Biopython code that builds the backbone (N, CA, C, O; Angstrom):
import numpy as np
from Bio.PDB.StructureBuilder import StructureBuilder

atoms = [
    (1, "MET", "N", (80.839, 61.609, 35.377)),
    (1, "MET", "CA", (79.439, 61.276, 35.544)),
    (1, "MET", "C", (78.796, 62.327, 36.460)),
    (1, "MET", "O", (79.318, 62.590, 37.544)),
    (2, "PRO", "N", (77.684, 62.926, 36.050)),
    (2, "PRO", "CA", (77.049, 63.965, 36.862)),
    (2, "PRO", "C", (76.451, 63.418, 38.154)),
    (2, "PRO", "O", (75.939, 62.300, 38.209)),
    (3, "GLN", "N", (76.535, 64.252, 39.192)),
    (3, "GLN", "CA", (75.925, 63.913, 40.474)),
    (3, "GLN", "C", (74.414, 64.095, 40.351)),
    (3, "GLN", "O", (73.939, 64.762, 39.432)),
    (4, "SER", "N", (73.677, 63.514, 41.260)),
    (4, "SER", "CA", (72.221, 63.632, 41.271)),
    (4, "SER", "C", (71.801, 65.055, 41.623)),
    (4, "SER", "O", (72.435, 65.711, 42.448)),
    (5, "MET", "N", (70.716, 65.530, 40.985)),
    (5, "MET", "CA", (70.176, 66.850, 41.279)),
    (5, "MET", "C", (68.888, 66.727, 42.097)),
    (5, "MET", "O", (68.121, 67.686, 42.193)),
    (6, "ASP", "N", (68.650, 65.567, 42.680)),
    (6, "ASP", "CA", (67.489, 65.353, 43.536)),
    (6, "ASP", "C", (67.666, 66.167, 44.823)),
    (6, "ASP", "O", (68.717, 66.077, 45.456)),
    (7, "PRO", "N", (66.653, 66.967, 45.229)),
    (7, "PRO", "CA", (66.800, 67.804, 46.426)),
    (7, "PRO", "C", (67.189, 67.033, 47.692)),
    (7, "PRO", "O", (67.995, 67.523, 48.482)),
    (8, "LYS", "N", (66.638, 65.855, 47.892)),
    (8, "LYS", "CA", (66.987, 65.050, 49.078)),
    (8, "LYS", "C", (68.442, 64.584, 49.022)),
    (8, "LYS", "O", (69.125, 64.535, 50.045)),
    (9, "ASP", "N", (68.909, 64.245, 47.825)),
    (9, "ASP", "CA", (70.298, 63.829, 47.662)),
    (9, "ASP", "C", (71.231, 65.017, 47.897)),
    (9, "ASP", "O", (72.276, 64.867, 48.531)),
    (10, "ILE", "N", (70.867, 66.175, 47.399)),
    (10, "ILE", "CA", (71.682, 67.378, 47.619)),
    (10, "ILE", "C", (71.752, 67.677, 49.111)),
    (10, "ILE", "O", (72.824, 67.986, 49.631)),
    (11, "GLU", "N", (70.620, 67.588, 49.806)),
    (11, "GLU", "CA", (70.600, 67.829, 51.254)),
    (11, "GLU", "C", (71.536, 66.865, 51.976)),
    (11, "GLU", "O", (72.309, 67.276, 52.842)),
    (12, "ARG", "N", (71.468, 65.596, 51.624)),
    (12, "ARG", "CA", (72.328, 64.578, 52.247)),
    (12, "ARG", "C", (73.804, 64.895, 52.003)),
    (12, "ARG", "O", (74.627, 64.781, 52.911)),
    (13, "ARG", "N", (74.131, 65.292, 50.778)),
    (13, "ARG", "CA", (75.530, 65.589, 50.445)),
    (13, "ARG", "C", (76.020, 66.873, 51.105)),
    (13, "ARG", "O", (77.191, 66.962, 51.474)),
    (14, "VAL", "N", (75.137, 67.882, 51.265)),
    (14, "VAL", "CA", (75.524, 69.116, 51.962)),
    (14, "VAL", "C", (75.832, 68.809, 53.425)),
    (14, "VAL", "O", (76.845, 69.270, 53.951)),
    (15, "TYR", "N", (74.971, 68.037, 54.090)),
    (15, "TYR", "CA", (75.239, 67.654, 55.479)),
    (15, "TYR", "C", (76.546, 66.869, 55.580)),
    (15, "TYR", "O", (77.324, 67.095, 56.507)),
    (16, "GLY", "N", (76.798, 65.964, 54.659)),
    (16, "GLY", "CA", (78.030, 65.188, 54.672)),
    (16, "GLY", "C", (79.257, 66.048, 54.466)),
    (16, "GLY", "O", (80.260, 65.875, 55.158)),
    (17, "ALA", "N", (79.191, 66.975, 53.521)),
    (17, "ALA", "CA", (80.318, 67.875, 53.263)),
    (17, "ALA", "C", (80.583, 68.762, 54.473)),
    (17, "ALA", "O", (81.736, 69.005, 54.829)),
    (18, "TRP", "N", (79.523, 69.242, 55.099)),
    (18, "TRP", "CA", (79.671, 70.088, 56.283)),
    (18, "TRP", "C", (80.305, 69.307, 57.437)),
    (18, "TRP", "O", (81.161, 69.832, 58.149)),
    (19, "ASN", "N", (79.886, 68.059, 57.618)),
    (19, "ASN", "CA", (80.457, 67.222, 58.679)),
    (19, "ASN", "C", (81.939, 66.952, 58.452)),
    (19, "ASN", "O", (82.716, 66.928, 59.407)),
    (20, "ARG", "N", (82.339, 66.750, 57.207)),
    (20, "ARG", "CA", (83.748, 66.501, 56.905)),
    (20, "ARG", "C", (84.584, 67.763, 57.075)),
    (20, "ARG", "O", (85.740, 67.678, 57.489)),
    (21, "LYS", "N", (84.030, 68.925, 56.765)),
    (21, "LYS", "CA", (84.793, 70.174, 56.775)),
    (21, "LYS", "C", (84.945, 70.770, 58.175)),
    (21, "LYS", "O", (85.981, 71.362, 58.476)),
    (22, "THR", "N", (83.954, 70.628, 59.019)),
    (22, "THR", "CA", (83.926, 71.300, 60.309)),
    (22, "THR", "C", (84.491, 70.411, 61.411)),
    (22, "THR", "O", (84.167, 69.225, 61.482)),
    (23, "GLN", "N", (85.325, 70.973, 62.261)),
    (23, "GLN", "CA", (85.878, 70.242, 63.400)),
    (23, "GLN", "C", (84.773, 69.935, 64.403)),
    (23, "GLN", "O", (83.881, 70.757, 64.611)),
    (24, "ALA", "N", (84.822, 68.770, 65.020)),
    (24, "ALA", "CA", (83.763, 68.335, 65.940)),
    (24, "ALA", "C", (83.594, 69.282, 67.125)),
    (24, "ALA", "O", (82.468, 69.507, 67.570)),
    (25, "ALA", "N", (84.678, 69.838, 67.640)),
    (25, "ALA", "CA", (84.598, 70.701, 68.823)),
    (25, "ALA", "C", (83.896, 72.024, 68.524)),
    (25, "ALA", "O", (83.245, 72.588, 69.404)),
    (26, "GLU", "N", (84.019, 72.519, 67.310)),
    (26, "GLU", "CA", (83.442, 73.823, 66.972)),
    (26, "GLU", "C", (82.146, 73.710, 66.177)),
    (26, "GLU", "O", (81.672, 74.702, 65.625)),
    (27, "LYS", "N", (81.582, 72.536, 66.114)),
    (27, "LYS", "CA", (80.443, 72.278, 65.254)),
    (27, "LYS", "C", (79.110, 72.619, 65.921)),
    (27, "LYS", "O", (78.648, 71.864, 66.777)),
    (28, "PRO", "N", (78.477, 73.747, 65.548)),
    (28, "PRO", "CA", (77.110, 73.974, 66.022)),
    (28, "PRO", "C", (76.162, 73.075, 65.236)),
    (28, "PRO", "O", (76.422, 72.772, 64.071)),
    (29, "ARG", "N", (75.103, 72.660, 65.839)),
    (29, "ARG", "CA", (74.170, 71.744, 65.199)),
    (29, "ARG", "C", (73.185, 72.531, 64.332)),
    (29, "ARG", "O", (72.435, 73.354, 64.857)),
    (30, "PRO", "N", (73.170, 72.293, 63.006)),
    (30, "PRO", "CA", (72.187, 72.994, 62.165)),
    (30, "PRO", "C", (70.784, 72.459, 62.449)),
    (30, "PRO", "O", (70.608, 71.280, 62.756)),
    (31, "ASP", "N", (69.801, 73.333, 62.342)),
    (31, "ASP", "CA", (68.431, 72.891, 62.576)),
    (31, "ASP", "C", (67.535, 73.050, 61.355)),
    (31, "ASP", "O", (66.333, 72.797, 61.425)),
    (32, "ASN", "N", (68.121, 73.470, 60.236)),
    (32, "ASN", "CA", (67.312, 73.646, 59.036)),
    (32, "ASN", "C", (68.197, 73.604, 57.798)),
    (32, "ASN", "O", (69.342, 74.054, 57.821)),
    (33, "PHE", "N", (67.652, 73.059, 56.724)),
    (33, "PHE", "CA", (68.315, 73.049, 55.420)),
    (33, "PHE", "C", (67.375, 73.701, 54.429)),
    (33, "PHE", "O", (66.161, 73.506, 54.480)),
    (34, "GLU", "N", (67.957, 74.483, 53.519)),
    (34, "GLU", "CA", (67.145, 75.099, 52.466)),
    (34, "GLU", "C", (67.907, 75.035, 51.151)),
    (34, "GLU", "O", (69.106, 75.311, 51.097)),
    (35, "LEU", "N", (67.205, 74.673, 50.112)),
    (35, "LEU", "CA", (67.742, 74.679, 48.759)),
    (35, "LEU", "C", (67.197, 75.934, 48.104)),
    (35, "LEU", "O", (65.986, 76.067, 47.926)),
    (36, "MET", "N", (68.082, 76.858, 47.743)),
    (36, "MET", "CA", (67.654, 78.160, 47.230)),
    (36, "MET", "C", (68.204, 78.408, 45.835)),
    (36, "MET", "O", (69.308, 77.980, 45.500)),
    (37, "LYS", "N", (67.417, 79.103, 45.032)),
    (37, "LYS", "CA", (67.862, 79.521, 43.715)),
    (37, "LYS", "C", (68.034, 81.029, 43.758)),
    (37, "LYS", "O", (67.110, 81.757, 44.120)),
    (38, "LEU", "N", (69.220, 81.495, 43.387)),
    (38, "LEU", "CA", (69.546, 82.913, 43.422)),
    (38, "LEU", "C", (70.325, 83.261, 42.165)),
    (38, "LEU", "O", (71.387, 82.696, 41.906)),
    (39, "GLU", "N", (69.793, 84.191, 41.387)),
    (39, "GLU", "CA", (70.425, 84.628, 40.137)),
    (39, "GLU", "C", (70.776, 83.450, 39.232)),
    (39, "GLU", "O", (71.845, 83.419, 38.623)),
    (40, "GLY", "N", (69.873, 82.494, 39.150)),
    (40, "GLY", "CA", (70.052, 81.350, 38.263)),
    (40, "GLY", "C", (70.949, 80.251, 38.805)),
    (40, "GLY", "O", (71.165, 79.245, 38.129)),
    (41, "ARG", "N", (71.473, 80.421, 40.002)),
    (41, "ARG", "CA", (72.340, 79.410, 40.600)),
    (41, "ARG", "C", (71.638, 78.774, 41.793)),
    (41, "ARG", "O", (70.826, 79.406, 42.469)),
    (42, "LEU", "N", (71.971, 77.510, 42.036)),
    (42, "LEU", "CA", (71.345, 76.744, 43.108)),
    (42, "LEU", "C", (72.313, 76.645, 44.281)),
    (42, "LEU", "O", (73.497, 76.359, 44.101)),
    (43, "TYR", "N", (71.793, 76.886, 45.492)),
    (43, "TYR", "CA", (72.609, 76.861, 46.698)),
    (43, "TYR", "C", (71.955, 75.970, 47.743)),
    (43, "TYR", "O", (70.733, 75.976, 47.894)),
    (44, "GLY", "N", (72.763, 75.207, 48.462)),
    (44, "GLY", "CA", (72.315, 74.449, 49.615)),
    (44, "GLY", "C", (72.809, 75.172, 50.858)),
    (44, "GLY", "O", (74.010, 75.396, 51.009)),
    (45, "VAL", "N", (71.893, 75.538, 51.748)),
    (45, "VAL", "CA", (72.234, 76.353, 52.916)),
    (45, "VAL", "C", (71.812, 75.624, 54.187)),
    (45, "VAL", "O", (70.674, 75.168, 54.301)),
    (46, "LEU", "N", (72.741, 75.518, 55.144)),
    (46, "LEU", "CA", (72.439, 74.980, 56.461)),
    (46, "LEU", "C", (72.289, 76.150, 57.430)),
    (46, "LEU", "O", (73.153, 77.024, 57.504)),
    (47, "TYR", "N", (71.189, 76.154, 58.166)),
    (47, "TYR", "CA", (70.884, 77.240, 59.095)),
    (47, "TYR", "C", (70.909, 76.765, 60.536)),
    (47, "TYR", "O", (70.618, 75.606, 60.830)),
    (48, "ARG", "N", (71.256, 77.666, 61.413)),
    (48, "ARG", "CA", (71.095, 77.513, 62.861)),
    (48, "ARG", "C", (70.264, 78.722, 63.275)),
    (48, "ARG", "O", (70.781, 79.837, 63.349)),
    (49, "GLY", "N", (68.995, 78.508, 63.541)),
    (49, "GLY", "CA", (68.093, 79.632, 63.789)),
    (49, "GLY", "C", (67.859, 80.384, 62.483)),
    (49, "GLY", "O", (67.457, 79.789, 61.483)),
    (50, "VAL", "N", (68.111, 81.686, 62.491)),
    (50, "VAL", "CA", (67.918, 82.485, 61.273)),
    (50, "VAL", "C", (69.219, 82.734, 60.535)),
    (50, "VAL", "O", (69.206, 83.289, 59.436)),
    (51, "GLU", "N", (70.350, 82.333, 61.119)),
    (51, "GLU", "CA", (71.640, 82.596, 60.505)),
    (51, "GLU", "C", (72.167, 81.367, 59.767)),
    (51, "GLU", "O", (72.043, 80.238, 60.242)),
    (52, "ALA", "N", (72.754, 81.610, 58.603)),
    (52, "ALA", "CA", (73.326, 80.529, 57.802)),
    (52, "ALA", "C", (74.659, 80.096, 58.415)),
    (52, "ALA", "O", (75.514, 80.932, 58.704)),
    (53, "LEU", "N", (74.830, 78.795, 58.610)),
    (53, "LEU", "CA", (76.100, 78.263, 59.093)),
    (53, "LEU", "C", (77.073, 78.073, 57.946)),
    (53, "LEU", "O", (78.253, 78.407, 58.048)),
    (54, "VAL", "N", (76.559, 77.530, 56.852)),
    (54, "VAL", "CA", (77.406, 77.216, 55.707)),
    (54, "VAL", "C", (76.561, 77.262, 54.435)),
    (54, "VAL", "O", (75.368, 76.957, 54.446)),
    (55, "VAL", "N", (77.216, 77.653, 53.339)),
    (55, "VAL", "CA", (76.552, 77.725, 52.037)),
    (55, "VAL", "C", (77.397, 76.948, 51.033)),
    (55, "VAL", "O", (78.609, 77.140, 50.938)),
    (56, "TYR", "N", (76.736, 76.070, 50.288)),
    (56, "TYR", "CA", (77.382, 75.341, 49.198)),
    (56, "TYR", "C", (76.632, 75.658, 47.911)),
    (56, "TYR", "O", (75.402, 75.614, 47.870)),
    (57, "ARG", "N", (77.382, 75.979, 46.863)),
    (57, "ARG", "CA", (76.747, 76.168, 45.562)),
    (57, "ARG", "C", (76.695, 74.815, 44.879)),
    (57, "ARG", "O", (77.657, 74.049, 44.932)),
    (58, "VAL", "N", (75.586, 74.524, 44.246)),
    (58, "VAL", "CA", (75.426, 73.270, 43.503)),
    (58, "VAL", "C", (75.752, 73.586, 42.051)),
    (58, "VAL", "O", (75.023, 74.322, 41.386)),
    (59, "ARG", "N", (76.834, 73.032, 41.575)),
    (59, "ARG", "CA", (77.261, 73.286, 40.195)),
    (59, "ARG", "C", (76.312, 72.595, 39.223)),
    (59, "ARG", "O", (75.500, 71.761, 39.622)),
    (60, "ASN", "N", (76.420, 72.949, 37.953)),
    (60, "ASN", "CA", (75.550, 72.376, 36.920)),
    (60, "ASN", "C", (75.678, 70.860, 36.822)),
    (60, "ASN", "O", (74.722, 70.174, 36.461)),
    (61, "ASP", "N", (76.863, 70.337, 37.144)),
    (61, "ASP", "CA", (77.066, 68.886, 37.092)),
    (61, "ASP", "C", (76.670, 68.201, 38.398)),
    (61, "ASP", "O", (76.826, 66.987, 38.531)),
    (62, "GLY", "N", (76.151, 68.979, 39.377)),
    (62, "GLY", "CA", (75.679, 68.416, 40.633)),
    (62, "GLY", "C", (76.692, 68.433, 41.754)),
    (62, "GLY", "O", (76.341, 68.146, 42.898)),
    (63, "GLN", "N", (77.955, 68.767, 41.459)),
    (63, "GLN", "CA", (78.971, 68.810, 42.504)),
    (63, "GLN", "C", (78.752, 70.021, 43.402)),
    (63, "GLN", "O", (78.195, 71.034, 42.979)),
    (64, "LEU", "N", (79.203, 69.895, 44.655)),
    (64, "LEU", "CA", (79.072, 70.976, 45.624)),
    (64, "LEU", "C", (80.350, 71.792, 45.682)),
    (64, "LEU", "O", (81.451, 71.249, 45.585)),
    (65, "LYS", "N", (80.198, 73.102, 45.842)),
    (65, "LYS", "CA", (81.337, 74.005, 45.991)),
    (65, "LYS", "C", (81.118, 74.801, 47.262)),
    (65, "LYS", "O", (80.132, 75.529, 47.380)),
    (66, "PHE", "N", (82.035, 74.668, 48.221)),
    (66, "PHE", "CA", (81.956, 75.428, 49.466)),
    (66, "PHE", "C", (82.136, 76.904, 49.152)),
    (66, "PHE", "O", (83.047, 77.279, 48.414)),
    (67, "MET", "N", (81.271, 77.741, 49.710)),
    (67, "MET", "CA", (81.340, 79.174, 49.476)),
    (67, "MET", "C", (82.019, 79.839, 50.677)),
    (67, "MET", "O", (81.386, 80.066, 51.708)),
    (68, "ALA", "N", (83.307, 80.149, 50.536)),
    (68, "ALA", "CA", (84.031, 80.837, 51.603)),
    (68, "ALA", "C", (83.469, 82.241, 51.789)),
    (68, "ALA", "O", (83.403, 82.752, 52.907)),
    (69, "ARG", "N", (83.063, 82.860, 50.682)),
    (69, "ARG", "CA", (82.410, 84.169, 50.729)),
    (69, "ARG", "C", (81.089, 84.063, 49.976)),
    (69, "ARG", "O", (81.016, 84.388, 48.791)),
    (70, "PRO", "N", (80.051, 83.611, 50.663)),
    (70, "PRO", "CA", (78.756, 83.435, 49.990)),
    (70, "PRO", "C", (78.143, 84.772, 49.599)),
    (70, "PRO", "O", (78.556, 85.807, 50.121)),
    (71, "PRO", "N", (77.183, 84.779, 48.706)),
    (71, "PRO", "CA", (76.492, 86.013, 48.327)),
    (71, "PRO", "C", (75.924, 86.724, 49.554)),
    (71, "PRO", "O", (75.540, 86.085, 50.535)),
    (72, "ARG", "N", (75.878, 88.034, 49.485)),
    (72, "ARG", "CA", (75.399, 88.860, 50.604)),
    (72, "ARG", "C", (73.996, 88.524, 51.063)),
    (72, "ARG", "O", (73.647, 88.762, 52.219)),
    (73, "GLN", "N", (73.187, 87.974, 50.173)),
    (73, "GLN", "CA", (71.803, 87.666, 50.506)),
    (73, "GLN", "C", (71.686, 86.620, 51.610)),
    (73, "GLN", "O", (70.652, 86.515, 52.269)),
    (74, "PHE", "N", (72.751, 85.848, 51.805)),
    (74, "PHE", "CA", (72.745, 84.837, 52.869)),
    (74, "PHE", "C", (73.326, 85.460, 54.124)),
    (74, "PHE", "O", (74.437, 85.990, 54.117)),
    (75, "ARG", "N", (72.570, 85.390, 55.181)),
    (75, "ARG", "CA", (72.988, 85.972, 56.441)),
    (75, "ARG", "C", (73.863, 84.974, 57.167)),
    (75, "ARG", "O", (73.387, 83.922, 57.592)),
    (76, "MET", "N", (75.154, 85.297, 57.314)),
    (76, "MET", "CA", (76.103, 84.358, 57.906)),
    (76, "MET", "C", (76.394, 84.721, 59.364)),
    (76, "MET", "O", (76.430, 85.896, 59.730)),
    (77, "SER", "N", (76.599, 83.704, 60.177)),
    (77, "SER", "CA", (76.996, 83.917, 61.568)),
    (77, "SER", "C", (78.524, 84.004, 61.634)),
    (77, "SER", "O", (79.222, 83.247, 60.959)),
    (78, "ARG", "N", (79.012, 84.885, 62.408)),
    (78, "ARG", "CA", (80.467, 85.037, 62.635)),
    (78, "ARG", "C", (80.676, 85.902, 63.838)),
    (78, "ARG", "O", (81.816, 86.166, 64.218)),
]
sb = StructureBuilder()
sb.init_structure("model")
sb.init_model(0)
sb.init_chain("A")
sb.init_seg("    ")
for serial, (resi, resn, name, xyz) in enumerate(atoms, 1):
    if name == "N":
        sb.init_residue(resn, " ", resi, " ")
    sb.init_atom(name, np.array(xyz, "f"), 0.0, 1.0, " ", f" {name:<3s}", serial, name[0])
structure = sb.get_structure()
């Protein structure tokens, strides 16, 4: 069954996935979420200031895929 493609639902699921993946001690607090379309693909990005903390690609069926190596267009903190 496909996941919802509603932007608010995607935002909620990106925050949830990020909370499950990141250890509490090393977790910086994101202050912005953006849903971006790049080269025909949809991405959910959590930002802290101007730098992206985490990027998830939204698959066609609505599932999220963590991007260990996100596209260069996303400015990552490290």
